[in-house]
N, CA, C, O and the ligand as a Tripos MOL2 file, in Angstrom:
@<TRIPOS>MOLECULE
protein
  301   299    76     0     0
PROTEIN
NO_CHARGES

@<TRIPOS>ATOM
      1 N         -16.2570  -32.2540    7.4120 N.3       1 MET1
      2 CA        -15.1460  -31.3430    7.5030 C.3       1 MET1
      3 C         -15.3120  -30.2730    8.4260 C.2       1 MET1
      4 O         -14.3220  -29.8800    9.0430 O.2       1 MET1
      5 N         -16.4890  -29.7150    8.6190 N.am      2 LEU2
      6 CA        -16.7690  -28.7470    9.6800 C.3       2 LEU2
      7 C         -16.4320  -29.2500   11.0080 C.2       2 LEU2
      8 O         -15.7540  -28.5940   11.7980 O.2       2 LEU2
      9 N         -16.9250  -30.4760   11.2740 N.am      3 ILE3
     10 CA        -16.6910  -31.1460   12.5380 C.3       3 ILE3
     11 C         -15.2070  -31.2420   12.8660 C.2       3 ILE3
     12 O         -14.7340  -30.8460   13.9310 O.2       3 ILE3
     13 N         -14.5250  -31.7790   11.9080 N.am      4 THR4
     14 CA        -12.9990  -31.8960   12.0770 C.3       4 THR4
     15 C         -12.3040  -30.6260   12.3440 C.2       4 THR4
     16 O         -11.4400  -30.5280   13.2160 O.2       4 THR4
     17 N         -12.7330  -29.5240   11.4910 N.am      5 GLU5
     18 CA        -12.1390  -28.2440   11.7810 C.3       5 GLU5
     19 C         -12.4940  -27.7430   13.1490 C.2       5 GLU5
     20 O         -11.6320  -27.1710   13.8160 O.2       5 GLU5
     21 N         -13.7080  -27.9230   13.6090 N.am      6 SER6
     22 CA        -14.0890  -27.4220   14.8810 C.3       6 SER6
     23 C         -13.2420  -28.2510   16.0350 C.2       6 SER6
     24 O         -12.7040  -27.6680   16.9770 O.2       6 SER6
     25 N         -13.1960  -29.5090   15.8680 N.am      7 LEU7
     26 CA        -12.3650  -30.2960   16.7990 C.3       7 LEU7
     27 C         -10.8530  -29.7660   16.8760 C.2       7 LEU7
     28 O         -10.2200  -29.6400   17.9240 O.2       7 LEU7
     29 N         -10.4190  -29.4990   15.6890 N.am      8 TRP8
     30 CA         -9.0500  -29.0520   15.5040 C.3       8 TRP8
     31 C          -8.8040  -27.7990   16.3150 C.2       8 TRP8
     32 O          -7.8380  -27.6920   17.0720 O.2       8 TRP8
     33 N          -9.7240  -26.8410   16.1280 N.am      9 GLU9
     34 CA         -9.6300  -25.4780   16.8970 C.3       9 GLU9
     35 C          -9.7580  -25.7300   18.3510 C.2       9 GLU9
     36 O          -9.0030  -25.1660   19.1430 O.2       9 GLU9
     37 N         -10.7240  -26.5920   18.7550 N.am     10 ILE10
     38 CA        -10.8370  -26.8660   20.2030 C.3      10 ILE10
     39 C          -9.5590  -27.4470   20.8250 C.2      10 ILE10
     40 O          -9.1340  -27.1070   21.9290 O.2      10 ILE10
     41 N          -8.9880  -28.3450   20.0260 N.am     11 MET11
     42 CA         -7.6690  -28.9040   20.5660 C.3      11 MET11
     43 C          -6.6140  -27.8640   20.7720 C.2      11 MET11
     44 O          -5.8670  -27.8990   21.7500 O.2      11 MET11
     45 N          -6.5470  -26.8820   19.7950 N.am     12 LYS12
     46 CA         -5.5840  -25.8560   19.9450 C.3      12 LYS12
     47 C          -5.8890  -24.8810   21.0290 C.2      12 LYS12
     48 O          -5.0200  -24.5160   21.8200 O.2      12 LYS12
     49 N          -7.2210  -24.4220   21.0740 N.am     13 LYS13
     50 CA         -7.5480  -23.2890   22.0050 C.3      13 LYS13
     51 C          -7.7320  -23.7880   23.4270 C.2      13 LYS13
     52 O          -7.3340  -23.1180   24.3800 O.2      13 LYS13
     53 N          -8.3430  -24.9770   23.5770 N.am     14 GLU14
     54 CA         -8.6730  -25.4200   24.9210 C.3      14 GLU14
     55 C          -7.6010  -26.3370   25.5730 C.2      14 GLU14
     56 O          -7.5490  -26.4910   26.7930 O.2      14 GLU14
     57 N          -6.7380  -26.9450   24.6900 N.am     15 HIS15
     58 CA         -5.7520  -28.0390   25.1450 C.3      15 HIS15
     59 C          -4.3830  -27.6490   24.8390 C.2      15 HIS15
     60 O          -3.4910  -28.3700   25.2860 O.2      15 HIS15
     61 N          -4.0610  -26.5950   24.1310 N.am     16 GLY16
     62 CA         -2.7130  -26.1880   23.7740 C.3      16 GLY16
     63 C          -1.9460  -26.9310   22.7640 C.2      16 GLY16
     64 O          -0.7210  -26.8580   22.6620 O.2      16 GLY16
     65 N          -2.7670  -27.7040   21.9660 N.am     17 TYR17
     66 CA         -2.0220  -28.4770   20.8500 C.3      17 TYR17
     67 C          -1.7140  -27.5070   19.6850 C.2      17 TYR17
     68 O          -2.4900  -26.5860   19.4300 O.2      17 TYR17
     69 N          -0.5760  -27.7160   18.9760 N.am     18 THR18
     70 CA         -0.1910  -26.9190   17.9070 C.3      18 THR18
     71 C          -0.5820  -27.6490   16.5790 C.2      18 THR18
     72 O          -0.8560  -28.8490   16.5730 O.2      18 THR18
     73 N          -0.5950  -26.8800   15.4670 N.am     19 ASP19
     74 CA         -0.8900  -27.4790   14.1830 C.3      19 ASP19
     75 C           0.1230  -28.7450   13.9650 C.2      19 ASP19
     76 O          -0.2910  -29.8200   13.5300 O.2      19 ASP19
     77 N           1.4460  -28.5190   14.2990 N.am     20 GLU20
     78 CA          2.3710  -29.5470   14.1330 C.3      20 GLU20
     79 C           2.0890  -30.7890   14.9060 C.2      20 GLU20
     80 O           2.2560  -31.9080   14.4210 O.2      20 GLU20
     81 N           1.6580  -30.5770   16.1200 N.am     21 MET21
     82 CA          1.3580  -31.7710   16.9890 C.3      21 MET21
     83 C           0.1060  -32.5020   16.3940 C.2      21 MET21
     84 O           0.0690  -33.7320   16.4060 O.2      21 MET21
     85 N          -0.8000  -31.8450   15.9330 N.am     22 LEU22
     86 CA         -2.0140  -32.4340   15.3250 C.3      22 LEU22
     87 C          -1.7580  -33.1730   13.9900 C.2      22 LEU22
     88 O          -2.3720  -34.1960   13.6880 O.2      22 LEU22
     89 N          -0.8700  -32.6280   13.2510 N.am     23 VAL23
     90 CA         -0.4560  -33.1830   11.9540 C.3      23 VAL23
     91 C           0.4000  -34.4830   12.3450 C.2      23 VAL23
     92 O           0.2400  -35.5060   11.6810 O.2      23 VAL23
     93 N           1.2170  -34.4590   13.3090 N.am     24 GLU24
     94 CA          1.9210  -35.6520   13.7000 C.3      24 GLU24
     95 C           0.9760  -36.7760   14.1340 C.2      24 GLU24
     96 O           1.1750  -37.9430   13.7980 O.2      24 GLU24
     97 N          -0.0930  -36.3750   14.9150 N.am     25 MET25
     98 CA         -1.1270  -37.3760   15.3480 C.3      25 MET25
     99 C          -1.7300  -38.0480   14.0560 C.2      25 MET25
    100 O          -1.8590  -39.2700   13.9780 O.2      25 MET25
    101 N          -2.0710  -37.2340   13.1050 N.am     26 ILE26
    102 CA         -2.7030  -37.6920   11.8350 C.3      26 ILE26
    103 C          -1.7480  -38.7330   11.1320 C.2      26 ILE26
    104 O          -2.1700  -39.7730   10.6270 O.2      26 ILE26
    105 N          -0.4890  -38.3770   11.1450 N.am     27 LYS27
    106 CA          0.5010  -39.3040   10.4980 C.3      27 LYS27
    107 C           0.5820  -40.6300   11.2240 C.2      27 LYS27
    108 O           0.6740  -41.6750   10.5800 O.2      27 LYS27
    109 N           0.5490  -40.6150   12.6290 N.am     28 GLU28
    110 CA          0.5360  -41.7980   13.4350 C.3      28 GLU28
    111 C          -0.6540  -42.6330   13.1510 C.2      28 GLU28
    112 O          -0.5200  -43.8470   13.0000 O.2      28 GLU28
    113 N          -1.8190  -42.0540   13.0690 N.am     29 ILE29
    114 CA         -3.0610  -42.7810   12.6770 C.3      29 ILE29
    115 C          -3.0390  -43.3890   11.3090 C.2      29 ILE29
    116 O          -3.4730  -44.5210   11.0930 O.2      29 ILE29
    117 N          -2.5180  -42.6030   10.3800 N.am     30 ASP30
    118 CA         -2.4070  -43.0550    8.9970 C.3      30 ASP30
    119 C          -1.5290  -44.3230    8.9540 C.2      30 ASP30
    120 O          -1.7380  -45.1990    8.1150 O.2      30 ASP30
    121 N          -0.5660  -44.4060    9.8490 N.am     31 LEU31
    122 CA          0.3650  -45.5370    9.7950 C.3      31 LEU31
    123 C          -0.2090  -46.7170   10.5280 C.2      31 LEU31
    124 O           0.5160  -47.7050   10.6470 O.2      31 LEU31
    125 N          -1.4340  -46.7390   11.0390 N.am     32 LYS32
    126 CA         -2.0070  -47.8470   11.8240 C.3      32 LYS32
    127 C          -1.9720  -49.1000   10.9130 C.2      32 LYS32
    128 O          -1.7640  -50.1990   11.4260 O.2      32 LYS32
    129 N          -2.1680  -48.9750    9.5890 N.am     33 ASP33
    130 CA         -2.2030  -50.0710    8.6650 C.3      33 ASP33
    131 C          -0.8580  -50.3030    8.0530 C.2      33 ASP33
    132 O          -0.7570  -51.1640    7.1790 O.2      33 ASP33
    133 N           0.2010  -49.6010    8.4400 N.am     34 GLY34
    134 CA          1.5680  -49.7290    7.9120 C.3      34 GLY34
    135 C           1.8350  -48.9910    6.6970 C.2      34 GLY34
    136 O           2.9280  -49.1310    6.1500 O.2      34 GLY34
    137 N           0.9060  -48.1760    6.1880 N.am     35 ARG35
    138 CA          1.1810  -47.4500    4.9700 C.3      35 ARG35
    139 C           0.8520  -45.8750    5.1530 C.2      35 ARG35
    140 O          -0.2030  -45.5330    5.6860 O.2      35 ARG35
    141 N           1.6370  -45.0910    4.7680 N.am     36 ARG36
    142 CA          1.3500  -43.6600    4.7990 C.3      36 ARG36
    143 C           0.7470  -43.2690    3.4970 C.2      36 ARG36
    144 O           1.4590  -42.8690    2.5760 O.2      36 ARG36
    145 N          -0.5170  -43.3690    3.3960 N.am     37 ASP37
    146 CA         -1.3260  -43.0770    2.1770 C.3      37 ASP37
    147 C          -2.6260  -42.3380    2.3800 C.2      37 ASP37
    148 O          -3.4400  -42.2880    1.4580 O.2      37 ASP37
    149 N          -2.8470  -41.7900    3.4910 N.am     38 GLY38
    150 CA         -3.9750  -40.9820    3.7060 C.3      38 GLY38
    151 C          -5.2260  -41.6900    4.0870 C.2      38 GLY38
    152 O          -6.2810  -41.0700    4.2120 O.2      38 GLY38
    153 N          -5.1370  -42.9660    4.2730 N.am     39 ARG39
    154 CA         -6.2630  -43.8580    4.8000 C.3      39 ARG39
    155 C          -5.7830  -45.0040    5.5990 C.2      39 ARG39
    156 O          -4.6260  -45.4180    5.5210 O.2      39 ARG39
    157 N          -6.7090  -45.5220    6.3850 N.am     40 VAL40
    158 CA         -6.4160  -46.6720    7.1870 C.3      40 VAL40
    159 C          -7.2810  -47.8870    6.9030 C.2      40 VAL40
    160 O          -8.4690  -47.9420    7.2210 O.2      40 VAL40
    161 N          -6.6010  -48.8810    6.2710 N.am     41 LEU41
    162 CA         -7.3360  -50.0590    5.9190 C.3      41 LEU41
    163 C          -6.7970  -51.2730    6.6890 C.2      41 LEU41
    164 O          -5.8530  -51.9580    6.2930 O.2      41 LEU41
    165 N          -7.5110  -51.4870    7.8730 N.am     42 LEU42
    166 CA         -7.1250  -52.5830    8.7340 C.3      42 LEU42
    167 C          -7.7000  -53.8690    8.3000 C.2      42 LEU42
    168 O          -8.7900  -53.9210    7.7320 O.2      42 LEU42
    169 N          -6.9430  -54.9630    8.5730 N.am     43 PRO43
    170 CA         -7.3640  -56.2330    8.1110 C.3      43 PRO43
    171 C          -8.7840  -56.6320    8.8350 C.2      43 PRO43
    172 O          -9.1070  -56.1160    9.9050 O.2      43 PRO43
    173 N          -9.5230  -57.5010    8.2220 N.am     44 PRO44
    174 CA        -10.7780  -57.8950    8.8750 C.3      44 PRO44
    175 C         -10.5870  -58.4900   10.2670 C.2      44 PRO44
    176 O          -9.5870  -59.1530   10.5430 O.2      44 PRO44
    177 N         -11.5460  -58.2450   11.1200 N.am     45 VAL45
    178 CA        -11.4850  -58.8200   12.4410 C.3      45 VAL45
    179 C         -12.1520  -60.2170   12.4500 C.2      45 VAL45
    180 O         -13.2170  -60.3680   11.8520 O.2      45 VAL45
    181 N         -11.5870  -61.2010   13.0790 N.am     46 LYS46
    182 CA        -12.1390  -62.5590   13.1300 C.3      46 LYS46
    183 C         -12.7210  -62.7220   14.4780 C.2      46 LYS46
    184 O         -12.2010  -62.1900   15.4580 O.2      46 LYS46
    185 N         -13.8130  -63.4620   14.5520 N.am     47 CYS47
    186 CA        -14.5020  -63.8590   15.6900 C.3      47 CYS47
    187 C         -13.5320  -64.6960   16.5820 C.2      47 CYS47
    188 O         -12.9220  -65.6570   16.1140 O.2      47 CYS47
    189 N         -13.4070  -64.2880   17.9220 N.am     48 ASP48
    190 CA        -12.4520  -65.0840   18.7040 C.3      48 ASP48
    191 C         -13.1550  -66.4150   19.2200 C.2      48 ASP48
    192 O         -12.5350  -67.2100   19.9260 O.2      48 ASP48
    193 N         -14.3560  -66.6060   18.8720 N.am     49 ALA49
    194 CA        -15.1640  -67.8540   19.2920 C.3      49 ALA49
    195 C         -15.0840  -68.8710   18.1790 C.2      49 ALA49
    196 O         -14.7290  -70.0260   18.4140 O.2      49 ALA49
    197 N         -15.4260  -68.4350   16.9070 N.am     50 CYS50
    198 CA        -15.5760  -69.3840   15.8340 C.3      50 CYS50
    199 C         -14.6250  -69.1150   14.6430 C.2      50 CYS50
    200 O         -14.5180  -69.9340   13.7310 O.2      50 CYS50
    201 N         -13.9490  -67.9730   14.6690 N.am     51 GLY51
    202 CA        -12.9550  -67.6560   13.6490 C.3      51 GLY51
    203 C         -13.4460  -67.0710   12.4670 C.2      51 GLY51
    204 O         -12.6100  -66.6900   11.6480 O.2      51 GLY51
    205 N         -14.7650  -66.9120   12.1950 N.am     52 LYS52
    206 CA        -15.2960  -66.2130   11.0740 C.3      52 LYS52
    207 C         -15.0800  -64.7600   11.1560 C.2      52 LYS52
    208 O         -14.9410  -64.1690   12.2270 O.2      52 LYS52
    209 N         -15.0540  -64.1670    9.9300 N.am     53 ILE53
    210 CA        -14.8570  -62.7690    9.8660 C.3      53 ILE53
    211 C         -16.1230  -61.9700   10.3460 C.2      53 ILE53
    212 O         -17.2620  -62.2830   10.0010 O.2      53 ILE53
    213 N         -15.8330  -60.9210   11.1620 N.am     54 ILE54
    214 CA        -16.8610  -60.0420   11.6230 C.3      54 ILE54
    215 C         -17.1480  -58.9760   10.6370 C.2      54 ILE54
    216 O         -16.2490  -58.2680   10.1830 O.2      54 ILE54
    217 N         -18.4830  -58.8480   10.2770 N.am     55 GLU55
    218 CA        -18.8570  -57.9830    9.2780 C.3      55 GLU55
    219 C         -18.5580  -56.4730    9.7140 C.2      55 GLU55
    220 O         -18.8080  -56.1190   10.8660 O.2      55 GLU55
    221 N         -18.0180  -55.5890    8.7750 N.am     56 LYS56
    222 CA        -17.6460  -54.2230    9.1520 C.3      56 LYS56
    223 C         -18.9600  -53.5920    9.7080 C.2      56 LYS56
    224 O         -20.0750  -53.9810    9.3600 O.2      56 LYS56
    225 N         -18.7360  -52.5830   10.6030 N.am     57 GLY57
    226 CA        -19.8280  -51.8320   11.2250 C.3      57 GLY57
    227 C         -20.5440  -52.6730   12.3350 C.2      57 GLY57
    228 O         -21.5460  -52.2090   12.8790 O.2      57 GLY57
    229 N         -20.0740  -53.8420   12.6650 N.am     58 SER58
    230 CA        -20.7170  -54.6430   13.6580 C.3      58 SER58
    231 C         -19.6430  -55.1350   14.6990 C.2      58 SER58
    232 O         -18.4570  -55.1660   14.3710 O.2      58 SER58
    233 N         -20.0290  -55.4910   15.8600 N.am     59 ASN59
    234 CA        -19.1020  -56.0240   16.7880 C.3      59 ASN59
    235 C         -19.6230  -57.4370   17.1890 C.2      59 ASN59
    236 O         -19.0790  -58.0480   18.1090 O.2      59 ASN59
    237 N         -20.6780  -57.9570   16.4970 N.am     60 ARG60
    238 CA        -21.3110  -59.1480   16.8230 C.3      60 ARG60
    239 C         -21.1140  -60.1510   15.5830 C.2      60 ARG60
    240 O         -21.3900  -59.7900   14.4390 O.2      60 ARG60
    241 N         -20.6570  -61.3310   15.8550 N.am     61 CYS61
    242 CA        -20.4620  -62.3430   14.8540 C.3      61 CYS61
    243 C         -21.9180  -62.8940   14.2990 C.2      61 CYS61
    244 O         -22.7980  -63.3280   15.0440 O.2      61 CYS61
    245 N         -22.0110  -62.8090   12.9640 N.am     62 LEU62
    246 CA        -23.2700  -63.2800   12.3880 C.3      62 LEU62
    247 C         -23.4530  -64.7090   12.5260 C.2      62 LEU62
    248 O         -24.5960  -65.1610   12.4620 O.2      62 LEU62
    249 N         -22.3680  -65.5460   12.7260 N.am     63 TYR63
    250 CA        -22.3750  -66.9270   12.6300 C.3      63 TYR63
    251 C         -22.6600  -67.5780   14.0530 C.2      63 TYR63
    252 O         -23.3340  -68.6040   14.1430 O.2      63 TYR63
    253 N         -22.1550  -66.9820   15.0850 N.am     64 CYS64
    254 CA        -22.3430  -67.5850   16.4220 C.3      64 CYS64
    255 C         -22.8900  -66.6270   17.5020 C.2      64 CYS64
    256 O         -23.2180  -67.0060   18.6260 O.2      64 CYS64
    257 N         -22.9580  -65.3900   17.0750 N.am     65 GLY65
    258 CA        -23.5270  -64.3880   18.0550 C.3      65 GLY65
    259 C         -22.6030  -63.8350   19.0490 C.2      65 GLY65
    260 O         -22.9950  -63.0130   19.8780 O.2      65 GLY65
    261 N         -21.3140  -64.2770   18.9990 N.am     66 ASN66
    262 CA        -20.3170  -63.7550   20.0080 C.3      66 ASN66
    263 C         -20.1320  -62.3270   19.7380 C.2      66 ASN66
    264 O         -20.1710  -61.9240   18.5750 O.2      66 ASN66
    265 N         -19.9310  -61.5170   20.7360 N.am     67 THR67
    266 CA        -19.5800  -60.1620   20.6810 C.3      67 THR67
    267 C         -18.0530  -59.9070   20.8630 C.2      67 THR67
    268 O         -17.4350  -60.3970   21.8080 O.2      67 THR67
    269 N         -17.5230  -59.1900   20.0000 N.am     68 VAL68
    270 CA        -16.0370  -58.9170   20.1310 C.3      68 VAL68
    271 C         -15.6990  -57.5400   20.4440 C.2      68 VAL68
    272 O         -16.5160  -56.6770   20.1220 O.2      68 VAL68
    273 N         -14.5970  -57.1940   21.0340 N.am     69 ASP69
    274 CA        -14.1710  -55.7990   21.3370 C.3      69 ASP69
    275 C         -13.5610  -55.2910   20.0700 C.2      69 ASP69
    276 O         -12.6120  -55.8650   19.5350 O.2      69 ASP69
    277 N         -14.1380  -54.1690   19.5810 N.am     70 MET70
    278 CA        -13.6240  -53.6030   18.3670 C.3      70 MET70
    279 C         -12.9840  -52.1460   18.7720 C.2      70 MET70
    280 O         -13.4200  -51.4630   19.6980 O.2      70 MET70
    281 N         -11.9890  -51.8160   18.0130 N.am     71 ASP71
    282 CA        -11.4900  -50.4060   18.0860 C.3      71 ASP71
    283 C         -12.5930  -49.5060   17.8300 C.2      71 ASP71
    284 O         -13.3710  -49.7290   16.9030 O.2      71 ASP71
    285 N         -12.7150  -48.4690   18.6160 N.am     72 LEU72
    286 CA        -13.7850  -47.5030   18.4740 C.3      72 LEU72
    287 C         -13.8720  -46.9000   17.0240 C.2      72 LEU72
    288 O         -14.9510  -46.6060   16.5090 O.2      72 LEU72
    289 N         -12.7260  -46.7480   16.4390 N.am     73 PHE73
    290 CA        -12.6820  -46.1620   15.1270 C.3      73 PHE73
    291 C         -12.4000  -47.1830   14.0040 C.2      73 PHE73
    292 O         -11.9750  -46.8210   12.9070 O.2      73 PHE73
    293 N         -12.6390  -48.4130   14.3030 N.am     74 TYR74
    294 CA        -12.3840  -49.5160   13.3010 C.3      74 TYR74
    295 C         -13.3420  -49.1880   12.1010 C.2      74 TYR74
    296 O         -14.5310  -48.9120   12.2620 O.2      74 TYR74
    297 N         -12.7020  -49.2430   10.8620 N.am     75 ARG75
    298 CA        -13.5180  -49.0600    9.6160 C.3      75 ARG75
    299 C         -13.0560  -49.9320    8.6120 C.2      75 ARG75
    300 O         -13.5940  -49.9390    7.5050 O.2      75 ARG75
    301 ZN        -18.3420  -66.3070   15.7000 Zn       76 ZN76
@<TRIPOS>BOND
     1     1     2 1
     2     2     3 1
     3     3     4 2
     4     3     5 am
     5     5     6 1
     6     6     7 1
     7     7     8 2
     8     7     9 am
     9     9    10 1
    10    10    11 1
    11    11    12 2
    12    11    13 am
    13    13    14 1
    14    14    15 1
    15    15    16 2
    16    15    17 am
    17    17    18 1
    18    18    19 1
    19    19    20 2
    20    19    21 am
    21    21    22 1
    22    22    23 1
    23    23    24 2
    24    23    25 am
    25    25    26 1
    26    26    27 1
    27    27    28 2
    28    27    29 am
    29    29    30 1
    30    30    31 1
    31    31    32 2
    32    31    33 am
    33    33    34 1
    34    34    35 1
    35    35    36 2
    36    35    37 am
    37    37    38 1
    38    38    39 1
    39    39    40 2
    40    39    41 am
    41    41    42 1
    42    42    43 1
    43    43    44 2
    44    43    45 am
    45    45    46 1
    46    46    47 1
    47    47    48 2
    48    47    49 am
    49    49    50 1
    50    50    51 1
    51    51    52 2
    52    51    53 am
    53    53    54 1
    54    54    55 1
    55    55    56 2
    56    55    57 am
    57    57    58 1
    58    58    59 1
    59    59    60 2
    60    59    61 am
    61    61    62 1
    62    62    63 1
    63    63    64 2
    64    63    65 am
    65    65    66 1
    66    66    67 1
    67    67    68 2
    68    67    69 am
    69    69    70 1
    70    70    71 1
    71    71    72 2
    72    71    73 am
    73    73    74 1
    74    74    75 1
    75    75    76 2
    76    75    77 am
    77    77    78 1
    78    78    79 1
    79    79    80 2
    80    79    81 am
    81    81    82 1
    82    82    83 1
    83    83    84 2
    84    83    85 am
    85    85    86 1
    86    86    87 1
    87    87    88 2
    88    87    89 am
    89    89    90 1
    90    90    91 1
    91    91    92 2
    92    91    93 am
    93    93    94 1
    94    94    95 1
    95    95    96 2
    96    95    97 am
    97    97    98 1
    98    98    99 1
    99    99   100 2
   100    99   101 am
   101   101   102 1
   102   102   103 1
   103   103   104 2
   104   103   105 am
   105   105   106 1
   106   106   107 1
   107   107   108 2
   108   107   109 am
   109   109   110 1
   110   110   111 1
   111   111   112 2
   112   111   113 am
   113   113   114 1
   114   114   115 1
   115   115   116 2
   116   115   117 am
   117   117   118 1
   118   118   119 1
   119   119   120 2
   120   119   121 am
   121   121   122 1
   122   122   123 1
   123   123   124 2
   124   123   125 am
   125   125   126 1
   126   126   127 1
   127   127   128 2
   128   127   129 am
   129   129   130 1
   130   130   131 1
   131   131   132 2
   132   131   133 am
   133   133   134 1
   134   134   135 1
   135   135   136 2
   136   135   137 am
   137   137   138 1
   138   138   139 1
   139   139   140 2
   140   139   141 am
   141   141   142 1
   142   142   143 1
   143   143   144 2
   144   143   145 am
   145   145   146 1
   146   146   147 1
   147   147   148 2
   148   147   149 am
   149   149   150 1
   150   150   151 1
   151   151   152 2
   152   151   153 am
   153   153   154 1
   154   154   155 1
   155   155   156 2
   156   155   157 am
   157   157   158 1
   158   158   159 1
   159   159   160 2
   160   159   161 am
   161   161   162 1
   162   162   163 1
   163   163   164 2
   164   163   165 am
   165   165   166 1
   166   166   167 1
   167   167   168 2
   168   167   169 am
   169   169   170 1
   170   170   171 1
   171   171   172 2
   172   171   173 am
   173   173   174 1
   174   174   175 1
   175   175   176 2
   176   175   177 am
   177   177   178 1
   178   178   179 1
   179   179   180 2
   180   179   181 am
   181   181   182 1
   182   182   183 1
   183   183   184 2
   184   183   185 am
   185   185   186 1
   186   186   187 1
   187   187   188 2
   188   187   189 am
   189   189   190 1
   190   190   191 1
   191   191   192 2
   192   191   193 am
   193   193   194 1
   194   194   195 1
   195   195   196 2
   196   195   197 am
   197   197   198 1
   198   198   199 1
   199   199   200 2
   200   199   201 am
   201   201   202 1
   202   202   203 1
   203   203   204 2
   204   203   205 am
   205   205   206 1
   206   206   207 1
   207   207   208 2
   208   207   209 am
   209   209   210 1
   210   210   211 1
   211   211   212 2
   212   211   213 am
   213   213   214 1
   214   214   215 1
   215   215   216 2
   216   215   217 am
   217   217   218 1
   218   218   219 1
   219   219   220 2
   220   219   221 am
   221   221   222 1
   222   222   223 1
   223   223   224 2
   224   223   225 am
   225   225   226 1
   226   226   227 1
   227   227   228 2
   228   227   229 am
   229   229   230 1
   230   230   231 1
   231   231   232 2
   232   231   233 am
   233   233   234 1
   234   234   235 1
   235   235   236 2
   236   235   237 am
   237   237   238 1
   238   238   239 1
   239   239   240 2
   240   239   241 am
   241   241   242 1
   242   242   243 1
   243   243   244 2
   244   243   245 am
   245   245   246 1
   246   246   247 1
   247   247   248 2
   248   247   249 am
   249   249   250 1
   250   250   251 1
   251   251   252 2
   252   251   253 am
   253   253   254 1
   254   254   255 1
   255   255   256 2
   256   255   257 am
   257   257   258 1
   258   258   259 1
   259   259   260 2
   260   259   261 am
   261   261   262 1
   262   262   263 1
   263   263   264 2
   264   263   265 am
   265   265   266 1
   266   266   267 1
   267   267   268 2
   268   267   269 am
   269   269   270 1
   270   270   271 1
   271   271   272 2
   272   271   273 am
   273   273   274 1
   274   274   275 1
   275   275   276 2
   276   275   277 am
   277   277   278 1
   278   278   279 1
   279   279   280 2
   280   279   281 am
   281   281   282 1
   282   282   283 1
   283   283   284 2
   284   283   285 am
   285   285   286 1
   286   286   287 1
   287   287   288 2
   288   287   289 am
   289   289   290 1
   290   290   291 1
   291   291   292 2
   292   291   293 am
   293   293   294 1
   294   294   295 1
   295   295   296 2
   296   295   297 am
   297   297   298 1
   298   298   299 1
   299   299   300 2
@<TRIPOS>SUBSTRUCTURE
     1 MET1         2 RESIDUE 1 A MET
     2 LEU2         6 RESIDUE 1 A LEU
     3 ILE3        10 RESIDUE 1 A ILE
     4 THR4        14 RESIDUE 1 A THR
     5 GLU5        18 RESIDUE 1 A GLU
     6 SER6        22 RESIDUE 1 A SER
     7 LEU7        26 RESIDUE 1 A LEU
     8 TRP8        30 RESIDUE 1 A TRP
     9 GLU9        34 RESIDUE 1 A GLU
    10 ILE10       38 RESIDUE 1 A ILE
    11 MET11       42 RESIDUE 1 A MET
    12 LYS12       46 RESIDUE 1 A LYS
    13 LYS13       50 RESIDUE 1 A LYS
    14 GLU14       54 RESIDUE 1 A GLU
    15 HIS15       58 RESIDUE 1 A HIS
    16 GLY16       62 RESIDUE 1 A GLY
    17 TYR17       66 RESIDUE 1 A TYR
    18 THR18       70 RESIDUE 1 A THR
    19 ASP19       74 RESIDUE 1 A ASP
    20 GLU20       78 RESIDUE 1 A GLU
    21 MET21       82 RESIDUE 1 A MET
    22 LEU22       86 RESIDUE 1 A LEU
    23 VAL23       90 RESIDUE 1 A VAL
    24 GLU24       94 RESIDUE 1 A GLU
    25 MET25       98 RESIDUE 1 A MET
    26 ILE26      102 RESIDUE 1 A ILE
    27 LYS27      106 RESIDUE 1 A LYS
    28 GLU28      110 RESIDUE 1 A GLU
    29 ILE29      114 RESIDUE 1 A ILE
    30 ASP30      118 RESIDUE 1 A ASP
    31 LEU31      122 RESIDUE 1 A LEU
    32 LYS32      126 RESIDUE 1 A LYS
    33 ASP33      130 RESIDUE 1 A ASP
    34 GLY34      134 RESIDUE 1 A GLY
    35 ARG35      138 RESIDUE 1 A ARG
    36 ARG36      142 RESIDUE 1 A ARG
    37 ASP37      146 RESIDUE 1 A ASP
    38 GLY38      150 RESIDUE 1 A GLY
    39 ARG39      154 RESIDUE 1 A ARG
    40 VAL40      158 RESIDUE 1 A VAL
    41 LEU41      162 RESIDUE 1 A LEU
    42 LEU42      166 RESIDUE 1 A LEU
    43 PRO43      170 RESIDUE 1 A PRO
    44 PRO44      174 RESIDUE 1 A PRO
    45 VAL45      178 RESIDUE 1 A VAL
    46 LYS46      182 RESIDUE 1 A LYS
    47 CYS47      186 RESIDUE 1 A CYS
    48 ASP48      190 RESIDUE 1 A ASP
    49 ALA49      194 RESIDUE 1 A ALA
    50 CYS50      198 RESIDUE 1 A CYS
    51 GLY51      202 RESIDUE 1 A GLY
    52 LYS52      206 RESIDUE 1 A LYS
    53 ILE53      210 RESIDUE 1 A ILE
    54 ILE54      214 RESIDUE 1 A ILE
    55 GLU55      218 RESIDUE 1 A GLU
    56 LYS56      222 RESIDUE 1 A LYS
    57 GLY57      226 RESIDUE 1 A GLY
    58 SER58      230 RESIDUE 1 A SER
    59 ASN59      234 RESIDUE 1 A ASN
    60 ARG60      238 RESIDUE 1 A ARG
    61 CYS61      242 RESIDUE 1 A CYS
    62 LEU62      246 RESIDUE 1 A LEU
    63 TYR63      250 RESIDUE 1 A TYR
    64 CYS64      254 RESIDUE 1 A CYS
    65 GLY65      258 RESIDUE 1 A GLY
    66 ASN66      262 RESIDUE 1 A ASN
    67 THR67      266 RESIDUE 1 A THR
    68 VAL68      270 RESIDUE 1 A VAL
    69 ASP69      274 RESIDUE 1 A ASP
    70 MET70      278 RESIDUE 1 A MET
    71 ASP71      282 RESIDUE 1 A ASP
    72 LEU72      286 RESIDUE 1 A LEU
    73 PHE73      290 RESIDUE 1 A PHE
    74 TYR74      294 RESIDUE 1 A TYR
    75 ARG75      298 RESIDUE 1 A ARG
    76 ZN76       301 GROUP 0 **** ****
């Protein structure tokens, strides 16, 4: 929470964002999964080489070793 608050203040002081602009950005991010519910639950990522599901927290397929491009904030 301290990190988030610090980043929030930096965005306002150093880059001119307003509270309203930052709240709108949070709403956009919340809607990444199509639901405005305060969390983002994206569907599992499948390996583009073998089609198996990539384990969360990894960008490498356990089955074939293929590396996939993941969203930096995928969770
Ligand atoms: Zn694979």
